[in-house]
N, C-alpha and C positions, 0 to 999 in steps of 0.2 A: 429424475435424479434420486439416487439413494442417499439416505441420511443415516449416520451412525452416531450414537450418543450413549453416555453412561447415566444421563439424567433426562428421561423423557418429558418430565414436567416442565423443565426449563426449555428444552429444545422445542417443545410444542408452542412456545411463545415466540419463537424466532421465525418459523416458517409454518404455513398451514399444510398439513399432511393430506394426501389423498388415500392413504392406507394406514390403519392404526399401527402403533408401535408393537413390535414383536421381539421378545428376547431371541438372540441368535448365538449359536455356538461359533467360536472362532474357527473351528475346523470346517465350517460350511463356507468360509470365505476363500477367495483365491490366495495363494501364498503371499503375494505382495501386500494385499489388503490385510491379511492376517497379521503379518509382521508389523505393519503400520498401526493397526488398531490395538494390538497388544501393548505396544510401547507407549502410544499416545494416550490411551485410556488407563494405563498403569494397572492392567489386570482387572479392572472393574467389570461388572456385568455389562454386556453390550446389547444395545437395542437397535433394531433396524426399522426405519420408516421410509416412506416414499412420498415425494411431491410430484404433482402432475406437471412438471416442467422439464424440458430437455436442455442439456448443456454439454459442451465438450469437456467440462470439468465434472468429474464424477468419481467417487462420492464426495459428500460434504460431511466432515466430522464436527460435532458441536459439543463443547464442554462449557459448563457454567464458570468454572475456575480451573486454570491450568498453572501449576506451581513451577513452570519452566517456560522458556520462550519457545513457542511453536515454530517460529522462524528458524531458530537454531536447531530445533529438533528435526525439521525437514532437511536442513543442510546435512546433518549427520545421517539421516535416513537415506538420503539420495546416494550416499557413498556405500550403503550396505546392499543395495539391489542393483542388478545388472541392467534391468529394463523395467519401465513402468508402462502400463497400457493406456493410461489416460492422465489427466491432470487432477491432482488432489487438492481439496479445499479444507482448511482447518479454521474453525471459528471458535473464539473464546470470549466469554462475557467479561472476564477479568483474569488477573493472574499476577505472578511474580517473575522477576528477571526479564521482563520485556525491555526492549531497547530500540533505539533508532540509529541514525547514521553515526559512524565512528563509535559505536557502543554507548552512546549517550542514553541515559535512563529514559524510558517511556513509561509514564505513570498510567496504569490501566485502572479504569473505574467502571463498575457495573453500569450498564445502560449505553455503553459505547461499542463500536465495532473494532474488533481485533482479528484480522483475517490474514492467513498465510496460504500461499499457493505454491505447489510444486508442478513444474511443467517440464516436458521433455521434447524440445523442438527437433533435435537430432538432424540439423541441417546448418548450412552456412547462413549466418544472419549478419547483414551489413550493419556496422556500428552496434554490435550486440550489447556492449557495456552500457550504452545510453538508450538503446531501443526499448529495453524492458522497463527502465525507469520512466521513460516517456509514456509507455503503454499504461503503467500503473497510475502515474500522476494525472494523465488525461482522463482515465476512467473515474477517478475521484471527482475531478472537475465536472465531467459530463454528468455524473450522478447528482451533484449539488445543483447544477444548472437545471436539471429536470424537476427540482423541488420548487414549485411555483409559489409556495408560501414563505420562502426564505428571503429575507430582506438583505440584499447585497449580492455582488457578483464574485464568484470564486476566482482566485488568481494563484499562480505558482511563484513561490519565492525560491530563487535558485539555491539548491538545485532540486530539492525534493520535499519542500514544505508546501502545504495547501493553506491558503489564507482567504478570509472573507472580511471585508472592512478593516484590513490591516491587522487582523487577529488570526492566530493559527487555529485551524480546526482539525488538521490532520497532517500526516506525513507518510511517505512510502520508503521502502527499503528493498534493495535488490542485490542478489548475488548470482552471477553467471558462472557456470562451469564449462570451460571451453577446452576442447582437445583438438589441436591443430587449427583447422579453419571451421570446425564443426562446433556449434553451440549445443552442448549435450543436455545439460540440465539448467533450469532457472528457478530460483526461489524468490518469491515476492512477499513482502510483508506490508500490510496497510493498517494504519491506525486512524480512526475517524471518530471524533467526538460528536456524539448524537445527543445524549441527554445531559451529560455532565462535562464540565470544564475542569481539567486537572489544575490544582494550585501549584503553578510553577513560577518561580521568581524570574521576571523578565530582566534582560540586560540589553546592551546595544546590539547584540546578535540574536537574541531570543525575543520574539514577539509575545505579547499577551495572548492567552488562550481564550477560546470561546467554544461553544458547541452549537450544532445545527439548531436545536430546539430553543436556544437562547436568541436566535436570529429570526425566529418565525413570527410573522405578522398574525395577530389574533391569538386565541386560546387553544386552537387545535394543533397539537404537537404531532410530530412524526414518530411512528413506531419503528423499531429496528427492522421489522420485516419489509416496511415500505422503502427502506434504503438499501438493505442488504441485497435483495434480488436484483434491482436495477444496477447495483455496483457489479455484481457477477456478470450480468448481461453485457455491460460496457467493457469489462475485462476481456470477455470472450470475443467481442467484436474487434477490439483493438489487437488482440492476439492474432486474429485471422488477418488483419491488415499487415502485421509484421511478417507472418508466415507467407503472405502473398508478395513479399518484397516491395511493399509500399511505405517504406520508412519515412520518406519526406512528407507524406500525408499527415502522419502523426506529429512529426517534428514541427510542421507549420502550425498545427493546432496548439502544440506546447508553447511555441513562441508567442502566439496570439494571446495566450492567457498569462504570459509572464508579466510580473509587475516591474521588471527592471529596465527594459528599453526606454531610453529618455531620462532615466534617473541618474543622479550623480552619486556615486558610491565610493566608499573606502574599502579596500581589501586587506584582510589581516591573515597572517599565518594561522595554522590550526594544529599546533603541536599537541601531542598526547600528554606532555608534561610541560609545565612552565607557562608563561604568559604569551598571549598572541602579540605579534608585532605587525605594524602596518607595513604593507609591501607596495601597494599601488593605490591610485585613486583617479577618478575621471568619470565622465558621463558614458553610460552604456549605449553604444551605437547599434549593436546587434549581438545575436547568439549564433554560434557556428553549428554545423551539423554534428559536431562532437560535444555540443553543449558547453563550449568555451565562450566566455564573455569577451567581447571586444570593446575596449575603452578608448574614448577620444584622447589623443595625445599619448597613448601607451603603445609601444611598438611590439608588444607580445600579447598573445591571448592569455586570459585568466582561466587556468584549468582546475584550480582547487583553491580552497581558502574559505574564510568566513567573511561575510560582507555586512557593511553598515550603510544604510541609505542616509547620505549626508543631507541631501535636500532634494525635493521633487521639482519636476518641471512645472511651469506655470500654466500649461495647457489643461 
C-alpha cells in the first residue's frame, strides 16, 4: 500500500514503512490522486512511502492535523471525479470541524484514530443505507475484540456508537450516493478513542467517554499502528462480504453486538432545533434488517430518534 503525507516524521509513527519516504511531484500521480492530494494536503510538499501490506484500499493519506472534516472533504471530492480506481483512506491525528451523526461535534484529540474512506461499489447493494453503517460498526467492534488486553466487550449502541463497559469509545458515520438502483459512492467516517477520552458532558442520550488504553489491563498500552491496520483489514473483509451480497452475515453480527435487545428504552424525537419529546417506550424485542427497533407493545418500528435506556433486564 502506498502512503502519502505532508509530515513524514508523524506518518512514520503510524505505520512501519518498507521503503523510505521520498518527496514526490504531484504531476507524477494519476489525475484522480493528484486532485485528491492537492486539495487534501492544501498544497504542502508531498511525500510517498510504502508499507509491505496489500489492501483493496489504496493509497492511505496521513496528516497530523487537518483543519477541516476529511469526511466532508471526501463527500465533495466524490462529486468532482467521474470514476475512482480504488478505495481511498484518509487518516488524521487531530483536526477541526470534525463531526458525527446529524452534524454533532466530534472532539478530535491527538493519539486517537480519525479515519475516512471513499469507496466506489458501482453495483446494486441490498439495504445499502444500513449495509455500510453495519460494515463500519462491525469493523470497529471486530478490531476491539482482537485486542486481548482490553478489559470489556465492545457493543453497539443503536445506531452507530461503539461502547465498552457502557462508555463510548467510538462512532461511525456513513453517506451513500445512490443513482437508481446502483450504489455509486460510499463515504465512511470512523472515530475511535485510543489514547485520550474527549471531555464531553454526558446526558441521558450521551454516554460517558473512554479510550482503548484506559481499558487496558496492565501497563502495556496499544500504539495506534497496532489498531489502525487491523481496523483497515476488518473494513476490507466486511466490504467484500457486502460486495458478495452476504448482507445478512454482517447484520446478524451487528445484532449480536447490539446492547439494546432485552432492554427497556424510551425513544425521543431528534429535532435540529428545540427540545426532544418522548415518542415511544418499551422493551426492545428485535432489530429488523433495516436496523429498525421493534418494541414490545408498540405497533410500529422505530426508524429514527434518540434513545434512553430506562432499565436493564435482570439476566
